[in-house]
N, C-alpha and C positions, 0 to 999 in steps of 0.2 A: 343622742349621738354617742358613738362608741369609738374608742381608740383602737386601731387595728394595725396589722402588719401584713404586707403583701410579699410576693416573691418567695414564699416558702416551698420547699420541695420535700418529698417523703423522707429523705435522709435527715432533714432538719427536725423531724418530729421525735425528739428525744428528751429525756428528763432534764439534761443540762440546758438545752435551748428553752424549754418550757419554763424553767425556773427563772432564767434571765428575762424572758418576755413578761412573766408574771410580776417581776420586780419593777419593770418599766410601766406597769399599769395597763398592759395590753389586754383587751377583752375578746377580740375576735380576729380571725385571720383568713387569708387566701392561701391555698395550696395549689401548686401547678405540677403537671407531669405530662409525658407524651401520650398520645392516643393509644399506642401499642401497649402501654402499661395500664391503661385506664379501664380495666375490667370492672364489672359491677362489684366483684368481691374486693378489689383493690380500693375502689371508691368508698365502699362500706368500711373498710379497715381504716382509711384516713379519717373518715367521719368519727369513728369510735375512738381513735387515738386522740384526736383534738378535743372532743367533748368529754372524754374520760379524764383529761388533764385539766378540765375546768374552763375551757375556752369555748366560744361560739365559733362554728365553721361558717364563715360568710359565703365562701365560694370555693369551687374547684374549677380550674381552667386547663385547657389543653395547649401546651406550649407549641406543638407543631401545627395545630389548626387555629391558633390565635389570630394569624394574619396570613392564611395559606394562599399562595399564588394560584393553586388549582381553582379555588372559587373566586378569589378577588380579581384574577385576570381572566377568568372564564376559560381555563385550559381544558385539555381532554379529560382530565380526572375530576372535573368539577362535581359531577353528580355523585360520584363515589365519596368524595370528601364531604359533601353536604350530608349525605346519608350517614356517614360515620359521626359527624357532628350532631345530627339529630338523634341518633341512638344514644349518644352521650347525654344529651339533654333529658331524654326519657329516663335514663338511669339516675341522674341527679334528682329528678322529680320523685322517683320511687324512694329515694333515700332522704327526702325532705331537705335537700340542699337547693336553695332558692335563687342562686345567682351564678352566672359565669360571664367571663369577659372575652371580647374579641375586638379586632381592629381591622381596618380595610387597607391592606398593603402598606403598613406603616414601616418606619425604619429607613432602610437604604443607607444614604449618607447621614446616619444618625449623629455622628461625631466627626468633625474634620480636624480636630486637634485637642490639646489640653490647655488648661489655664490654671492659675493658682488662686485659691479662694481661702483667705485667712490661713495661709501656710499649708493647705492641703491641695491635692490635685483634683481638678474637676473637669467636667465636659465643656468643650468649646465647639461652637458651630458657626461657620462663616459661609453664607449662602454663595458667595463668589466661588469658593472652593468646591461646593457641592455641584454647582452648575457646570464646572469644568470637567466633571467625571464623565466617563463614557456611559452610554445607555446600558441598562442592566439586562435587556432582552433584545432579541432580533426584531421584535415588533415594538411599536410604541402604543401607549394607552392614554387617550385623552379623557377629559372630564366625562364626556358622553358615554364612552365605553365603560368607565368605572362605575358610573351611576346605573347603567343598564345591568352590569354584573351584580351590583348591590341589590337592586330591585328583585332580580332573579333569586338571589340567596334569601332575602327577607320573605318572599312569597313561599318558599319551601320551609324555612326554619321557624318563622313566627307562629304558625298554627301549632307546631309541635311544642314550642315553648309555652303557649297559652294553655294547651291541654295538660302539660306537665306542671304548670304554675312555676316555671323557672324564668327569671328575668335576665335577659341578655343585656350586658353592659358594653356599650360601644365606646372604645377609647379613641380620642382624636389622633390624627396623624402627627407623629413626632419624628422629624421636624415637619411643621405644617406648611410645606411649600412643595410644588411640583419639582421633580428632579429625576435624572437618569431615565428619562423617557416614560415615566409613570406619573399620572396625575394623582396627587394626594388629596382626594376630594374632601376629607373631613379636616379642613384647615381654617374653618371660620364658624362663627355662631350661626350664620345663615344656613350653612350646610347641615347643621344639626336640626334646624327648623324643618328642612326638607326631609330629613330622615324621620322625624316625628310624624310629619304629614304622611309619608309613605306607609307608616305603620298604623295610620288612622288614629293616632294619639294614644295607642295602647302602651301602657307603661311596662309591659313585658319586653318591649323594644326600648330599653332605657339607655342611660348614659353613665359611663364612668367619667366623672368630671375631673379631669387632670388640670389642676390650677396651673401647674408649670407649663403644660403645652398650650393652654389658653393664653398664658403670658407671652409665649413665643409668637402667637398669631399676629400678622401684620395689621389686621383690621382694614376697614374700607378706605381709610385715609393714610395708612402706613404708620399710624401712631399707636397701634395695638387695639385689641378688643376691650369693651367694657365688661370686665369679668364679673363684677357684682351684678350688673344687669342680666347677664346670661344666667347666673345662679338664681336670680329672682324669677326669671322666665321658666326655666326648666325645673327648678326646685319646687315652685308653687304648683306645677302640673304633676309632680310626683315622678318625674323621669330620672332624677339623680339618685342613685343607689349607693354610690361609693365616691369618695373624693381623694385624689392624690394631692397631698399638700406639699407644694414645692414652689420655689421662687427662682427667677432668673434676673440677669442684669439689664435686659432690654428686650423689646420685641424684635422680630426679624428686621434687617437681614442678618445681624450677627448677635450672638448672645453667649454667655457662659452660665452654667448652673451655679446657684449660690446657696448658702444656708438660708433658712426661712426668714430670718430677720435682717438679711443683708442684700436683698434684691430690690427691684423697683416697684414690686407689688406690695401694697399694705395688707399683709396677711391678717392683721388684727381686724381690719374692716371686712375681709373675706369671711373670717370665722363668725363675725357678728352677723353678716348677711345670711350665712347658713342657718344660724339660730332664728333669724327673723322669718325665714320661709318654713320653719318647722322641720328642717332636715333631721331625720332620725336614723340615717344610715351610718356608715363607718368612714373614718378619716384616717389615712395612713401616710407615713413618711414615704418619700419617693426620690430615688436617685441622690441619696445623701452624698455631698462632697466628701472625698476621702474614702468613704465606704467602710470604715472600721466600726467596731462596736462603740467606740468613744463618740464618734460623730453621730451615729445612729441614736445613741442614748440622749445626746444633746437635743436631737430633733424630736424624739418622743417627749422629752420634758417640756419643750417649747409648745408642742401641740396640746399636751395635757394641761399645761398652765393656762393657755388661752381658753380651753373649754371650761375650766373652773372659774377663771376670772370673769368670763362672759356668761357663766351659768348656762351652758349649752350641753 
């Protein structure tokens, strides 16, 4: 298991940032950019910058196609967007970059306000406020339509990923609740079982296991999902390639994001479960309250200490 960093952009790949990440014990990273920038040469340059600085490059992802309405909603530009995404996958394969992340129309009313977490500002979500917002599009999209669009995408993209040996990491919907006229289908553990089945169990259709988003899920009884059980299920089958290590105050309908040691999820137990299933991917901080280098460093230290204490 490796300590990583996500949400890096080409402008972050500089000596000062690298020195800081090295001092935090970071070993691997994710870099993101828009598809218009993502030429083969640009991707190669990113790989070389990261690896020459002594880090592993876990993945590159496309910000504008991460959760693109064209293919998630089945709009007129769907085939062109999927074709661009597949060309990107092929380039990653040629460069030996084995992972990229996408989501299925996530976001929307991602945040309905702010709260205070140990003196810092953090994200607040209230489902009542999200449900009061107007629809985002002229049409509405129910579960059936979103699953149909997902199956269409997977049929086109998975064979390309298999041939390139690039693993697609599916991030859950955050927030994991239908709103603004769009079904957010990846809002439960059961939904990820369906996705795994649609891919025939192939681990090239993998999961970015966001502990924070899983903690937001309502679960079948409204009391939240069994996060450790989901890790055991998908970790044992080799479908988890990356973990976002984040905590929240409660599952839906309302929650705030917290520091890792200050939420309702026992992240010590979560790290132990990752070790038990033999997870050997990367663990990264995610949505750190406050967002400054101080809070980020605290979170790096917390994750690294858990890894060492549990010998994972």
